[in-house]
C-alpha positions in Angstrom: 90.2 158.0 51.0 91.3 161.1 51.5 94.3 164.5 52.0 97.2 164.5 53.8 99.0 167.0 54.3 102.6 166.8 54.8 104.9 168.2 57.3 107.0 167.4 59.7 106.0 168.4 63.6 105.8 172.1 63.8 106.7 173.2 60.0 103.9 174.7 57.3 102.6 171.6 55.3 104.1 172.0 51.7 102.6 169.2 49.7 99.1 166.9 50.1 99.1 163.2 49.7 96.3 160.7 48.1 95.1 157.9 49.2 92.6 155.3 46.3 90.9 152.5 46.0 92.4 150.4 43.5 92.2 146.4 42.1 93.8 144.7 38.8 91.0 142.9 36.9 92.6 139.7 34.9 91.7 139.0 30.8 88.7 139.2 29.7 88.3 143.2 30.3 84.7 142.5 30.2 82.0 143.9 33.0 80.9 140.7 34.4 84.7 139.9 35.0 84.8 143.1 36.6 81.9 143.0 38.7 83.0 139.5 39.9 86.7 140.8 41.3 84.8 143.4 42.7 81.9 141.7 44.5 84.7 139.2 45.4 87.3 141.9 47.0 84.5 143.7 49.0 82.4 140.7 50.5 84.9 137.0 50.1 83.2 134.2 49.6 83.7 133.0 53.3 81.7 136.5 54.4 79.0 136.2 51.7 78.2 132.8 53.2 78.0 133.8 57.0 75.1 135.9 55.7 73.4 133.8 53.9 73.0 131.4 56.7 72.0 133.6 59.2 69.3 134.8 56.7 68.3 131.3 56.1 68.4 130.6 59.9 66.7 133.8 60.2 64.1 132.9 57.9 63.3 129.7 59.8 62.9 131.1 63.1 65.9 129.9 64.2 67.3 133.7 64.4 65.9 136.5 64.9 64.4 138.5 62.4 67.2 141.5 62.3 69.7 138.3 61.4 68.6 139.3 57.8 69.2 142.5 57.8 73.5 142.5 57.2 72.0 140.5 53.8 69.3 142.0 52.6 71.9 145.3 52.9 75.3 143.0 50.9 72.5 142.0 48.7 71.7 146.3 48.3 75.0 147.3 48.0 75.7 144.2 45.2 73.4 145.3 42.8 74.6 149.2 43.4 77.8 148.1 42.1 76.2 145.7 39.6 74.5 148.7 38.6 77.6 151.3 38.2 80.0 148.1 36.7 78.1 148.6 34.3 77.5 152.4 33.0 80.8 152.5 33.8 81.3 149.7 30.8 78.9 151.1 28.8 80.4 154.7 28.9 83.5 152.8 28.2 83.0 150.5 25.6 83.8 147.3 27.3 82.1 144.0 26.2 79.4 143.3 29.0 80.8 139.8 28.9 82.4 137.7 25.5 
């Protein structure tokens, strides 16, 4: 995210443009559904499976222990996203689930 100045070559900027991340969440509007939609958008199932497989391979000694780190980072990010959504939903009176 960030701003970009709008101008033709050599001219003084006349405005500023902003870019935002957004995500459409289908019904029902609950914390669980928002979380599921966001985590799937950020980490498609194929990516998550790859991280799990590499982690398990490292746990079994088939891969180097460094292969565990990407999955551990994913889990930390997943927890941070869940906490953020739960806090936002509590503030906005959005139910956790139906």
